[in-house]
Structure formats: structure tokens, C-alpha cells
N, C-alpha and C positions, 0 to 999 in steps of 0.2 A: 594647078598642079597640087598634088596632095603632099602634105607635110610628113616629115619623117615621124612625128609623133603620132599622126593619124595612120600611118602605115603599121607602126609598132601596135597601136591600139587595135586595128583591124586583125593583125596577126594574132594578137593575144586573144581577141574575141573568138577568131577560128579556132585557135588552139583550145580555148576554153571550152567551145561547142564539142569539138572532136574528143576532148577528155570526158566531157559529159556523156556523150554518145557511148564512148567506150566503157566508162563506168556503168552506165545503163545496161549495156550488152554483158558486162561482167556480173552485174547484178542479177540479170535475167538468167544467165548461165548458172550463177550460184543458187538461185531460186529452183531451176530445173534439177540441179544436182540434189538439192534438199528433198525435192519432191520424189525423185528416184530413191534417195536413201529411205525416207519414210515409207514408201511402197515396199521396199525390199524388207525393212524391219517389221512392217505390218504383216507381210507374208510369213516371214520368220516366226513371228509371234503366233500367228494362225496355226502354223505347222506345229510349234510347241505345245498349243492348247489342244490340238488334235491328238498329239502323242499322249499328253497327260490324260485326256479323256479316255483314250484306249487303254492307259495303265489302270485308270480307276475302273473302267468296265471290266477288264480282266480280273482285277483285285475282287470286284463285286461278284464276278462269276465264281471265282474261287471260294469266296466266303458263302455263297449260296450253296455251292456243291458241298462244302464242309458242313454246312447247317443241315442240309439234307441228309448227309452221311451220319452226323451225330443224331439226328432224329430217328433214321432207321436203326442206329444201334440202340437207342433209348426203347424204342418200340419193340426190338428183339428181346432186350433185357426184361422189359415188362411181360412179355409173352412167356419168357421162361419163368418168371416169378409166378404168373398165373398158373401155368402148367404144373409147376412145383406145388402150389397151393392145392391144386385140384388133386394131384397124386397124393399129397398127404392126406387130404379129406377122404379120398377113396380107400387108402390104406388103413386109416382109422375106422371107416365103416366096416371093412372086412375083419379087422381086429375085434371090433365089437360083436360082430356076427359070430366069429370063431369063439369068443369068450363066452357067448350066450348058448353056445352049442348048436346053434342053428346052421351052421355052415360048416360042419365038422368033415368036409370033403364029399359029403353025400350029394349026388346029382339026381335030379328028379327029372 
């Protein structure tokens, strides 16, 4: 026959094993939860990165369009200046011709 202390010891050992199993299962569940949370966070961060990249891309597109527009305006301004210079030169040449009497309205 087993003694009372042996029974208590066996019950305690079984209880201890059950608690360890329960702790182990709880730890596994906690690990699973952490893994799920990490995966969700990773997806969230990836989504945020994609959004940020889209914003940066749109910003870059806007900057490129703005630079192109500024370049076109600068080229148009330079063209106007060149045309103005040409017009001044042609006007000066006609004035010189008129002053010298060679171009007094006569057409040949």
C-alpha cells in the first residue's frame, strides 16, 4: 500500500506536469499571437512604405512637370529676346539705309 506522502508526491508531480504542459501550451499560443502580430505589423509597414513611395513618386512627377514648364517658359523668353534683338538689328539696318539715302522708299 502506498503511503499518504507518496500519493501527495504523485499528485503534486502530476499537477506539476499538467501545469508545465499548460504553461507550454500558453507559451506556444503566446508565440503564435506574437507571430501573427509581427506579420500584421510587417504588412502594415509595407503598406505604409508603398504609400510613401507613391507620394514620393507623385511629388517627383509634379517636380518634373514643373521643371519642364519652367524650362519651356525660359526657352520662350529666350526666343522672344532673340526675336527682339533680331527686330532691333533689322530696324537699325533699315534706319542706316534710310539715312544714307539708299532706301528712300524707291523700289527696284
